[in-house]
C-alpha distance (Angstrom), angle and dihedral (degrees) to the residues before:
residue distance angle dihedral
M1 . . .
I2 3.82 . .
K3 3.81 115.3 .
Q4 3.77 119.1 -128.6
G5 3.78 110.2 -83.0
K6 3.78 136.9 85.0
K7 3.78 111.7 17.3
G8 3.78 114.5 -122.0
V9 3.79 140.5 -159.5
I10 3.80 132.7 -102.5
V11 3.81 107.7 -146.7
I12 3.80 107.7 -153.2
E13 3.81 112.0 -149.1
G14 3.77 115.7 14.1
H15 3.81 101.9 -143.9
V16 3.82 121.4 124.1
Q17 3.81 95.2 -60.1
G18 3.79 90.6 44.0
L19 3.80 88.7 53.6
A20 3.82 90.9 51.4
N21 3.81 91.3 49.9
T22 3.82 91.2 47.6
R23 3.80 93.5 51.7
I24 3.79 95.7 43.9
L25 3.80 93.1 51.3
G26 3.80 94.7 38.8
K27 3.80 92.4 52.8
A28 3.80 87.7 54.1
G29 3.81 89.4 57.5
I30 3.81 94.9 -106.0
P31 3.84 116.3 140.7
V32 3.81 111.9 -116.3
F33 3.80 131.2 -163.5
V34 3.82 119.1 -173.4
I35 3.79 123.7 -150.7
D36 3.80 126.0 -173.8
K37 3.80 139.8 158.7
E38 3.80 89.5 -119.2
N39 3.76 143.1 4.7
C40 3.82 112.4 -47.7
V41 3.80 141.5 179.6
A42 3.82 95.8 -115.7
R43 3.81 92.5 64.9
Y44 3.83 88.8 65.8
S45 3.78 93.7 57.0
K46 3.79 115.3 108.7
Y47 3.80 86.2 -132.4
C48 3.81 92.0 63.4
R49 3.80 106.0 92.9
K50 3.80 95.6 -174.7
F51 3.78 137.5 4.4
F52 3.80 127.2 -153.9
R53 3.79 131.8 -176.6
C54 3.79 112.6 -133.2
P55 3.83 139.3 -168.2
D56 3.80 122.3 -96.3
Y57 3.82 109.2 -54.6
I58 3.80 94.1 -126.8
S59 3.82 95.6 50.5
D60 3.79 130.2 96.5
K61 3.80 86.7 -123.3
F62 3.80 88.7 66.1
I63 3.81 92.0 59.7
N64 3.80 91.1 47.9
F65 3.80 89.2 48.4
L66 3.81 91.5 54.9
I67 3.80 92.2 50.2
M68 3.80 93.2 48.1
L69 3.81 90.1 47.3
A70 3.81 91.1 52.9
Q71 3.79 90.8 51.1
A72 3.80 97.0 42.9
E73 3.82 95.5 46.0
N74 3.82 98.9 34.7
L75 3.83 93.4 -118.1
K76 3.80 98.7 155.1
G77 3.82 108.8 160.3
W78 3.80 96.4 8.6
L79 3.79 116.5 147.0
L80 3.81 121.0 -107.3
L81 3.83 109.0 -143.1
P82 3.82 111.1 -177.3
S83 3.80 123.3 -166.3
N84 3.81 94.7 -177.6
D85 3.81 130.4 78.3
H86 3.82 94.0 -139.2
A87 3.79 89.9 54.2
V88 3.82 91.8 47.4
Y89 3.80 91.9 52.1
N90 3.80 94.3 46.3
I91 3.80 94.0 45.7
A92 3.80 90.2 50.3
K93 3.84 91.3 51.4
N94 3.79 90.5 50.9
K95 3.79 99.0 33.8
K96 3.80 96.1 121.7
T97 3.82 92.3 55.0
L98 3.80 95.2 41.7
S99 3.82 92.6 47.6
E100 3.80 88.5 70.6
F101 3.80 87.8 67.2
F102 3.83 108.2 23.5
S103 3.78 145.7 35.2
I104 3.80 106.0 -114.3
I105 3.81 128.6 -158.0
T106 3.82 93.3 -179.8
D107 3.80 109.6 106.8
D108 3.81 124.4 -118.7
F109 3.81 117.8 -72.8
E110 3.81 91.9 -110.6
V111 3.82 89.1 65.0
I112 3.82 98.1 35.9
N113 3.80 90.5 51.0
K114 3.81 90.4 56.9
I115 3.80 90.0 53.0
Y116 3.80 99.2 46.2
H117 3.79 96.1 40.3
K118 3.78 95.7 73.4
C119 3.79 97.2 -161.3
L120 3.80 90.8 57.1
L121 3.81 89.9 49.3
L122 3.82 92.6 48.4
D123 3.79 90.7 49.6
I124 3.82 92.2 50.2
A125 3.82 90.9 48.8
Q126 3.80 93.6 48.2
K127 3.80 93.2 49.7
A128 3.81 89.4 49.7
G129 3.81 91.5 52.1
I130 3.81 93.6 -112.3
P131 3.83 112.1 147.7
I132 3.82 117.7 -112.0
P133 3.83 131.7 174.1
Q134 3.80 115.2 -91.1
S135 3.79 104.6 -78.7
Y136 3.79 139.2 -175.1
I137 3.79 117.9 -154.1
P138 3.84 110.7 -166.4
E139 3.81 91.9 -154.4
Q140 3.80 89.0 65.6
G141 3.81 94.5 63.5
I142 3.82 142.4 -104.2
F143 3.79 117.0 -4.5
D144 3.80 134.1 -170.8
F145 3.82 103.9 -124.6
S146 3.82 90.8 -164.1
T147 3.81 89.0 71.0
L148 3.80 92.5 61.3
H149 3.78 119.7 104.9
Y150 3.79 106.6 -123.8
P151 2.99 140.5 -106.0
V152 3.79 96.8 55.1
I153 3.78 135.4 -179.5
I154 3.80 124.1 -139.3
K155 3.80 109.8 -146.9
G156 3.77 134.6 179.4
N157 3.78 116.0 -102.0
N158 3.78 84.6 -138.3
G159 3.79 102.8 30.1
L160 3.80 92.5 -164.1
S161 3.80 96.4 60.2
F162 3.83 93.4 34.1
Y163 3.81 92.2 60.0
K164 3.77 92.0 45.3
K165 3.81 91.5 53.4
Y166 3.82 102.1 38.2
H167 3.83 100.7 25.1
K168 3.81 90.7 -131.2
K169 3.78 131.4 91.9
A170 3.79 91.5 -143.4
F171 3.81 146.2 -17.2
F172 3.81 125.7 -127.5
A173 3.81 129.4 -145.3
N174 3.80 126.0 -174.6
S175 3.80 95.2 -168.5
E176 3.79 143.2 16.6
E177 3.80 88.6 -98.8
E178 3.81 92.1 55.4
L179 3.81 90.7 45.9
Q180 3.80 92.3 53.2
Q181 3.80 88.2 48.4
V182 3.81 92.3 54.2
L183 3.80 91.6 47.4
S184 3.82 94.1 47.7
E185 3.81 98.5 40.6
K186 3.82 108.8 25.6
L187 3.81 102.4 27.4
T188 3.78 101.2 27.8
Q189 3.82 91.4 125.0
A190 3.81 95.0 41.6
A191 3.77 118.9 119.1
P192 3.83 116.4 -131.6
S193 3.81 88.7 -111.6
E194 3.83 92.5 59.7
Y195 3.81 101.0 70.3
F196 3.78 149.0 13.9
I197 3.81 134.9 -156.6
Q198 3.78 123.1 -127.6
E199 3.78 134.8 178.7
V200 3.80 117.7 -111.2
L201 3.79 108.2 -123.3
P202 3.83 116.7 -127.2
D203 3.81 110.3 -86.2
K204 3.80 99.9 -117.2
H205 3.78 102.5 106.4
K206 3.79 137.1 49.0
T207 3.80 126.2 -115.5
I208 3.81 113.5 -97.3
S209 3.79 118.8 -151.4
V210 3.78 118.8 -155.3
T211 3.79 111.2 -166.2
V212 3.79 122.1 -166.9
F213 3.76 144.5 177.2
A214 3.80 109.1 -144.2
V215 3.79 139.8 170.3
K216 3.80 118.5 -153.3
G217 3.79 91.9 -19.0
Q218 3.80 97.3 -47.2
V219 3.80 115.2 118.1
Y220 3.80 113.0 -139.4
V221 3.81 100.6 167.6
Y222 3.80 132.2 22.7
W223 3.80 139.0 177.6
M224 3.81 130.2 -179.7
G225 3.77 136.1 -154.1
E226 3.78 138.6 173.4
K227 3.81 128.0 -140.6
L228 3.79 108.4 -124.2
R229 3.80 96.5 175.7
E230 3.80 134.0 8.7
H231 3.77 141.5 168.2
P232 2.96 123.3 -98.6
I233 3.81 90.9 32.3
R234 3.79 93.3 -118.9
F235 3.81 124.8 38.9
G236 3.81 89.3 -1.1
T237 3.77 138.1 137.7
A238 3.79 115.0 -81.2
T239 3.81 117.4 -103.8
C240 3.83 97.1 168.4
C241 3.82 127.9 22.2
R242 3.81 138.6 166.6
S243 3.81 134.4 -149.8
I244 3.81 112.5 -115.3
F245 3.81 142.9 157.3
N246 3.81 126.2 -128.9
S247 3.79 119.8 172.8
T248 3.82 95.1 -161.1
V249 3.80 96.8 57.5
L250 3.81 90.7 41.1
K251 3.81 89.8 57.0
Q252 3.81 92.5 47.3
S253 3.81 91.7 45.5
K254 3.80 91.2 53.8
E255 3.81 88.9 50.8
I256 3.82 95.1 53.3
V257 3.83 91.9 43.9
R258 3.80 89.0 51.9
E259 3.82 91.8 48.6
L260 3.81 90.0 51.7
N261 3.82 92.8 44.3
F262 3.81 84.4 -136.7
T263 3.80 126.5 -172.4
G264 3.80 122.5 -165.8
V265 3.79 136.6 25.9
C266 3.79 122.0 -39.5
E267 3.79 141.1 164.8
I268 3.81 117.2 -134.1
E269 3.82 116.7 -163.1
W270 3.80 123.2 -150.1
L271 3.79 134.0 -179.3
K272 3.80 125.6 -165.1
D273 3.80 116.0 -126.3
P274 3.84 106.8 -142.0
R275 3.81 90.9 -156.7
D276 3.80 95.0 66.8
D277 3.85 102.1 7.0
Q278 3.81 91.6 -121.9
Y279 3.80 122.8 140.8
K280 3.79 106.0 -129.2
L281 3.79 128.0 -157.0
I282 3.81 113.9 -109.6
E283 3.80 104.7 171.5
I284 3.80 146.9 -43.4
N285 3.81 126.6 -126.2
A286 3.81 111.5 -159.2
R287 3.83 95.0 -151.0
T288 3.77 142.8 50.0
W289 3.78 111.2 -59.3
L290 3.82 137.3 -138.1
W291 3.81 97.6 -83.5
V292 3.81 99.1 38.8
G293 3.81 86.4 128.1
L294 3.82 90.1 67.9
A295 3.81 91.5 58.4
E296 3.81 89.4 53.6
K297 3.82 91.6 49.5
C298 3.81 87.8 51.8
G299 3.82 93.1 51.5
I300 3.83 104.8 -92.1
N301 3.81 108.9 108.9
Y302 3.80 106.0 -169.1
P303 3.84 99.2 174.5
L304 3.82 91.2 55.1
I305 3.80 91.3 42.8
I306 3.82 89.0 55.7
Y307 3.80 92.7 45.1
D308 3.82 95.3 48.6
Y309 3.80 91.7 46.3
L310 3.80 95.2 51.9
M311 3.80 98.5 36.2
H312 3.80 101.1 36.5
G313 3.81 105.9 16.1
V314 3.81 91.8 -117.4
I315 3.81 115.0 163.7
P316 3.82 105.9 -153.4
K317 3.79 127.3 -134.5
Q318 3.78 125.4 -137.2
N319 3.79 115.0 -96.3
E320 3.77 127.7 -163.8
Y321 3.78 111.7 -103.8
T322 3.78 135.3 -155.2
L323 3.81 115.3 -94.3
G324 3.79 125.9 -151.9
L325 3.81 97.5 27.8
N326 3.80 113.9 138.7
W327 3.81 128.5 -141.3
I328 3.80 115.2 -155.8
N329 3.77 132.2 -176.6
V330 3.81 92.5 -150.6
Y331 3.80 97.3 -164.9
T332 3.79 95.7 53.9
D333 3.80 98.6 29.2
F334 3.80 96.5 52.2
Y335 3.80 93.7 48.5
F336 3.81 98.5 44.5
S337 3.81 94.2 38.3
L338 3.80 92.0 56.2
K339 3.80 89.6 51.6
S340 3.80 89.7 49.0
I341 3.81 92.0 48.1
F342 3.81 90.4 55.8
K343 3.81 89.0 48.5
R344 3.84 88.8 47.6
T345 3.78 93.3 -124.9
V346 3.83 90.8 116.0
R347 3.80 123.6 43.3
F348 3.81 115.6 -128.4
K349 3.81 89.2 -138.1
D350 3.81 92.1 57.5
F351 3.80 91.3 45.6
I352 3.81 93.4 53.5
S353 3.81 95.0 43.4
S354 3.84 92.0 55.0
Y355 3.82 89.9 61.0
R356 3.81 94.5 58.2
K357 3.80 95.6 82.8
F358 3.78 117.3 14.2
T359 3.78 148.0 127.1
E360 3.80 117.2 -131.0
A361 3.80 119.4 -124.0
C362 3.82 97.1 -127.2
W363 3.80 106.8 10.9
D364 3.81 121.8 108.7
K365 3.79 119.1 156.4
T366 3.80 90.7 -147.2
D367 3.83 91.7 50.1
P368 3.83 106.9 29.1
L369 3.81 103.4 153.7
P370 3.85 97.9 82.5
F371 3.82 90.5 57.2
F372 3.79 92.6 57.0
M373 3.81 93.1 41.4
Y374 3.79 90.2 53.3
G375 3.81 89.3 54.9
I376 3.80 89.7 51.5
F377 3.81 91.1 49.4
L378 3.80 91.8 52.2
F379 3.80 92.9 46.1
N380 3.81 92.3 51.0
F381 3.80 91.7 45.6
N382 3.81 93.2 53.1
K383 3.80 91.4 42.2
N384 3.80 92.0 54.6
R385 3.80 97.1 45.1
């Protein structure tokens, strides 16, 4: 049990971003507990004081677990810092109850629901004049599929429940015939409210992530990065990223944050459409993201910004940040990049140049164990597949 004193942080999900959050806060002298559904790299950090396994993030048992943990460990007022969308959604639904025990950065459910129900988000963006990919929302009525630009992707309106029901994040169709096949065979029992259809933008540009800290829709701090490599090649998890600045997507990000009246930290993803040169909204994650550690290395320390805001009422000011610094998950990037080089989808020259100036996803010379444990996790995962 923690003695009364400095309030700490409960990092929810201890994957790569959870490890970054744990280290950043721990180095600042803030007590950190890590909770996860399974074994994770963050629990092996010397900055993790305690680790607990928890129920599924989206379950009612998870909320009860958090309350019992607060009572058993004397964690009154500690900050909940989720790195998982399921946890964000569940915390938002139960924010009133959890606020009796914790400090919570997750926004109210009214706002979070608009972000994680994609059709609501698309509608808000459209009405605000923010570009989005061509989309068909079944709830809005009859649609002529022949007018769609193929290929298209069929996504869940609520991605959390869609994956749970269909065991896929999305379906792809390269033609109207393939789309009708998906709808008649894979989604035959789906209600119109469960999914939407969206064109896949031509693959000529990289995803740009604009991250912000905002209060009631006003952005106080921002940081931007670009995915250089990911796996799978499209819509995948980042393996190599770079810090950048882009005034157009910053302006559009501020507009959507203002429309949502959002408070907290979020990552807003954009993709440039080469046909009209517009940056179009892809999605928003209302939490810290995989490469949050790169922002900190560049000078924007989101975990501390969150902590100081909730614990001390500090409204942060924008700092300049380092441009052109790469973040690389060496284990995944090296393996998948070599495969892509042989397939000629990645140039060897670009691969080598990205390793000249970078920060590694899990490596820290003062806290090396998580890096080696992550390698063991990946090896065991691939071995057991």
